N, C-alpha and C positions, 0 to 999 in steps of 0.2 A: 407146175411150181417147183420150186428151186428149194432142193433140203440143204439147209446148212449142219456142217458137221456137228458132231453131239460133244459139244464139251465137258470137259472132265470136273466134275464137281462133285464135293465130299459131303456124306451125308451127315447128317446131326441125330444125335438120340438127343430128342429134348428130354423124356425120363431122367437120365443119368447125367444132367448138366447139373453143374453145382449149382445151386439158385445164392444169388447174391442178397446181403441186405440192404434194404433201404434208406436210404438218406434220412427217412424222416422216423427211422424206427429205433429206439434203444437199443444199443451194443451191449454196452457193461450196464445189466443187472441181475437181480438178489436171485436169479434162478441159475446162474450161468457163475456166479461166486463161488471160488474155490475153497471159503469155510463153512459152505454149507447150511448159510443161512438163509437161503431160500425154500428151504425143507419146513423151516415155521412160516405160519400163518400170521403169525402176529410178530412183533417188532420187540424185544426186551430192552426195557431201557439202560442205557450205555453206561450214566451217571458213575464214575469210580466209587463215589463215597457212599450210595444206596447200596453199590453191586456187593461192596466190602462188609458192610454192615449186614446186608440180607431185610435192607425195610424199603419202603416206601418212600414216594414224596413229603409223604406227612410228618414225616421226621425236621423236616426244615420250618414246620413251626413253631414247633417246641424252640427254634432259634432265636424268633422276635420276642420272647418275653426277655431276652438279653437286654442290661441298661444300656450297652451302646450301639447295639446293634438296632433295635425299636425304634431311637430316636433317629437312628440315621435315614432308616425304611423313610422314616415320616418326613424327613428332610426333604428326600430326594421325590417322594409322591408330591410334598409339598409345590416344589417348582415346577409342575405342571398344571394343578390342580389350581394355583394361585392365575393362571394364563386367564386370559380373555377369550370367548371363541363366536366365529358368527357362520353362516354360510355364504361363501363365495357364489357369486350367480355364474361368472366364469362364460359361460355359449349355452347356458340355458336359459329359458323363459325365467321373468320375472316371476311371472305365475307359478311357477314351478319350484324355485328360491322360495318363496313365501311360502309355500305348502310345506315343504321339508322344515323351514327354520321354524313355524309351529309347531311342527310335529316334534321336533328337540325340545324348544318349549318346555312341553307337558312332561319331559323326561327328570328324572332327579341324577342330571348330569354326572357331579361331584361326586356322588357314590358311583353312577359306571365306570367311571373316570378312575378312580380311586381301585374298583377291584379291576378292570383294565394291566394296571398298571403293576399286577401280582405278575403278569409275564416275565419282564424280567427279574424276580427273584427266585421262579418258579419256572422258567422256562418257556411257559403256555400260560394260557386261561381261558378253556372256551368257557364261552359266555351265551345261552341261551336267550332267544327273542323270542317274546311273548305275543305272539301276533294276536289284534282284536280288529271289530269295525266299528267304527267312527263317524257317523254323518255318508256311511256308502262307501267311505274308503277304508279300505285296507291297511292300518300305521300298527309300528310297534309300542302296544301301551305297555312296556317292561323289559330291559335288559339285566339279566341274574347270572351272575359269574358261577361256575355249578361244582364241585372236586373232583381236584386232578384224579384222585383215586378212580373214578369210574369210567376212566378213557383208556384205552390203547389206541398204537397204528399198527394196520394191517402189512401184508407186506408192498404193498403200492402206497405206501405214505399217506392212509387213508384214515381219519381219523373215527375209531367206533366207541359205542357204549357197551361199556359192561350192563350185563345184568345180570339175572338170578337165572334164568333161561338161558346163557349163555355166558357165562362170568369170562371164560379164557379167553376166545376170539372177538367175543364182543358183537354188537349188532348194528346194523348199518344208520347212518345218521339223516331223515330227509333234508331234504335241498331248503336254502334259505332260512336254515334255524339255528345255525349254531355260528357264532363270529370266532376265528380261535386267532387271536395275538399273541405272537410268538417273539422270543426273542435269540437272534441269532441263531436258527432253526438249518440243517441243514439235510442231504439226504442220506448221511448216515445218524446222523441223529436228529430225526424230527420232532422228538419234545423236547427240542431247545436248550440253551445254556443256560444255567442256575447261576446266579449272581450268590445266594446262600450256600451253595455247596464252596464255594470260596472260604468262606465264613466258621465253615464247619468245626473245623481243626481249631482255628484261634479259640473259636469258644470254647471247646471243650478242654482244650490246655488251661485255658484261663482259668475254666470253671474248677478242674484238678490242682490249678495253684493256687485257688483263694480257700479251697480247702486245708490244704496244707500250711496254708497263710493263716489260717482262723485256729488249726493247733499249735502253730507254733509262738502266735500272741496270746493263745492261753498258756501255753507250757511256761513262755519266761515273760510274759508280760505282768505275771502276778511274782508275788515273792514267792520265796520258798520256807517251808517249816523243817528245821531240823530237829528231831528229838534224841536226848542222848540216854542212854539207861547205864544204869552201872553193871558192868561184867559178870558173870554168872547168870542174869536175869532168867528166868521160865520163859518158855516159847509164849505160852499165853501172855503174858506180860508186856512180852514185845509185839505183838499182836494189839492188845488194845491202846497200847501208846499209839502205833500207827493208824489203828482207828480212830483215835482222837483227833491226831493230826491231819486226817481226811478231811475229818464234820468241820475242824479247826477252820477250812480254808473257804467254806462255803459259811460258815455262823459264825466265825470269827471267834470261837472262846471252844477253852479248854483244859481238863483236870488231870492234873497227872502227880504222880507221888512225889514227895518233896526230895528224896534222893535220885527224882529224875529233872533231869533239861530241859528248856526248848529255844533254840535262837532263831532269828528270820535272817535268810539269806537273801541278798535280791543279787540277780542275773547281771551279771555285766560283760562288755564285749559282742552283745548280740547285734546293735544295729547293723551292722553293715550283712548280717546274713539276713535281716526282714527285709532291708532294700532289695534282695534277689528275687522274692515275693512279688514289691511291688513296680520291678519293674519287665518283670514277666508279663503281671497284668498289662502294664501301659503301651508292652509291644504288641501286645494280642490287640489292644485297642484300638491303638494303629492300625494294625494290618486292617481290622475290622472299619474304620471308618475309609481306609481309602478304597479297598474291595466296592463297595457302598456307593460310595459317593466319588471316588476318583482321586479325592486325595485329602487330607485331615488337619488341615487349616481351623477349619469352620468349626472343627471339635477340637480340638489343642491347640488353645492358646498363650500357650509358654514362651512363645518367639517366635520372630519371620520377619524378613524383608517386606517391603512394599514390592518388587518385582516375586516373590515368591508366592504373595499374595493375588497377584496380577495372573501366575500363571494358574496358581489352584483355582480361583476361579474360573479362567477358560475353561480349564479341562470339566470342567463341572458344568457348564453352559453346553460343552460338547455331549456331554452325557444327557440332560436335562431334552437337546432338541433330538437326540436319537429318541427317549423315550417318549417323545412330542408326536415324532414320525409314527410311532409303533399306535398310539391314540387316533390320529388322524388316519391310517388307513383305515382302523375297523369302525370306524363311523362313517369312511366312504365307501366302504364294502356297504356297511346299512343302508347308506343313500341307495347306492345302486336296485337294493332289492324292494326300497319303497316307491322309487321310480319303476322301478319294473311292474309291479302288480297295479300301479294309477296312473300312469302315463305311456306306459310301453317301453318302446325304442327311440330313446331322446337321448339330448345333451344332459349331461349330470352336474345339478350343484354340486360344490365343493364343500366339506368343513374343515375351520383353519382356526388355528389357537395360534394367540398371538399376544404380546404384552402390550399393553395398554399406552404408555409413554411412548413407546418406539412408534409404533403406526401415527399416534398424534400429531406427531411431525411432521411424517413423509407425509398423510394428509393432508396437513397446512399447505404445505409445499406444493402438493399437487394442486390443492384449491386455489392458492395465489396464484401459482400459474396461467389457469384456468381463466379464473378472473380479470389478468393483464391482460388478456388477450382481447378484451373487449366486447366478445362475440357469442358469450354469454354472464345470466346471473343468477347465483343460487337462492331458492327461499328461504324462507325463513323457519318453515319445518326441517333445509335440510339443516342449516346450522344449531336447529334447538336440538334433533337427531343424532347427528355426529358431533360435536362438541360439548354437548350436556346441559344447552341453557335453558333456562326457565320462560314462559311466556314475557313476563315483564322484564327480562333481562335484557334483550335487542331489542331495536327498532330498524329495518332497512329504511334507508338514503334513497331518495328516487332523484337520480343524476339525468334531467335535462339533455337532449342531443344537441351538439351546435347544430346552430342552424347554417343553412347554407344559403339563403335569403340574400338579398340584397339590404341595404339600412332602410329600414325606415319601411319593411314588407314587412306585413304581419305572418308568422310562418302558423301553416296549419297545424291545428289539431286533430291527434283522433281519438278523441273521449267519445262516451256510450250516448248518443242519441243524436251526433251528426252524420248527417249524411255525405259520407269521404265519397261519395260517386258523384258529386254535383262535379260541372263538366270544367266550371270557369275554375275552382281549384286544381283540378289535373292541368289543365292547361298552361296555368299560373304556376308551378310546379317543375312540370316537362319541362319548360323554358329555363330553370335557376338551377335544378340539380345538375349535378354533372354525369356524365354516364359514366364512369368510373367507379362513383361512389355507391349508384344507384346497383350497378353489379355485382357489387360487394354483400351491399345489403340485401339483395336480391337471393345470392347464393348462400347467402348465411340462416336467410328464415327458410328457403325453400330445396335446398340441399338433400337434406335427410328425409323428407319428402319425396323428392323425385326419385332418390336411391332406393324409398321402399317401393316405389311403384314401377322400378326396372326390376326388382326381386322379386316381390311376391309375387304368389300363385294367384290370388283372389283380393275378395274386395275385406274378407274376413280376416287373411294375414296380414292387409293395410290396415285396417283397424288396430287387431293386437299389436303389429309394430310401430303404430304412434305410439300407444298407449307404453311402449316403451320405451322407444326414443326421448318421452317427454314425463319418466317417472315420477320426478315434483312440481310440474306442473299441473294447476289448477283447472277446473273449466271454463273458468272465467278470463284467466290468464289465456288460457289454448288456443278461446274465442277471438280472442283480440288480436295476438298473434296471426293467427291464421288471414283475421281481414286486414289487416297492416301485407301478408304476401298477396294478397288477390289486390290490394294499393296497386303494390309494387309492383305487381306483373303489366296492370292496368298504363302505368306511367311506360314501364319498359315497351311498352308494345307502341303507343306513340310516339316516343321519342325512334324508335325504328321506322316506322312509319313516314315520322319527317322527315328524316336520312334518304327513305325511298324516293321521295319527292323532288 
């Protein structure tokens, strides 16, 4: 056995080798931060206004009583609450979509949406889901917003509940129990951005200005009473005259000695000073409206061009779309939990908010395009459900298909009670219908069924797929179409047999 010369090898001490951080691990963490924030087990609220005041988020609730803040907040919420909603099926099965839609119809969605929309105002809004069993299914019976002061975030940005037993660090929340809609939350600020934080100082300045404005009006809005007393009067007499004048301001009655005089003096030249307070109030109101609504034209109609109105409306619509996404995200998370408890791992339907007038126009265009193809016909139930017709409002007109038979040849009717398998009728039609037309009819009728047969794994899947493929088709109509498909298949077979001969 030949020995090879020993190669120079370098020993590696694995114990002393510096470990490399994994690509999938976080590198910049609070534990390694230079400001030692990782030493804290909870994240303090970084809101600059609250830190300066030394108070919690409940101080912002007092701002809602302001006569400008309150209406602006209601206007912003109303833009989303007034929208229509639906459960979009997507790739989920119709049975699951209808189940979720029934669950949402039993909830007080207007109140829940209103509470979710507190998230942009206060940064976040924890919503506790009350689960219950209804007919063997686990469904949410209510969703309730809870006070923000009860919650805190830990060092890993996980929401925790402050309790009497654990007031500082809080307790871990159970899974699938709390929804957490947030507004512009970041890693550094998991509490979210607060719109009311922007309007805090304008409200404070306006209230302070109003206080001085009221004093100004009281001081210069009423006439002065000036009393004159003879020189050399005693202090007691002067005080009595002053008290009499002070009482006269409210009672308008005064009695003075005959050697004293009283004059009425009007304040003049103070209108410019009064305008300063009014300008301060108007400026604060404009800042409040812009901070909440993104514009002030709808709250201040003193002037403005059409172009400015369109810009302001576009900005407000963008804010509304952002709020709509917060609501939809929270509800879609709730849908995930509903499907998890009742259907397991499956495709989820989707919660959609929309404006009725926009969707009606798009849906009408889509329905017209589909109807013009001539390959399908919408049922009366569909028109009533989609466009809000009543039972007596519409009647469907049956259009007879054009016959391809020669003149004088009676067409074959496919009504109930007739034997469509009659060999004479089959032979007659087989010789008169063009193959191209017959193939098109066969593909239109049998295409969805053949696709189901290729993709389904069992007979049960085929039956479920047939119901999902024809959701608006009643039983009688379905039987007619199935009979028609069988008849066309027979004709197609005869034509192919004839060509083979």
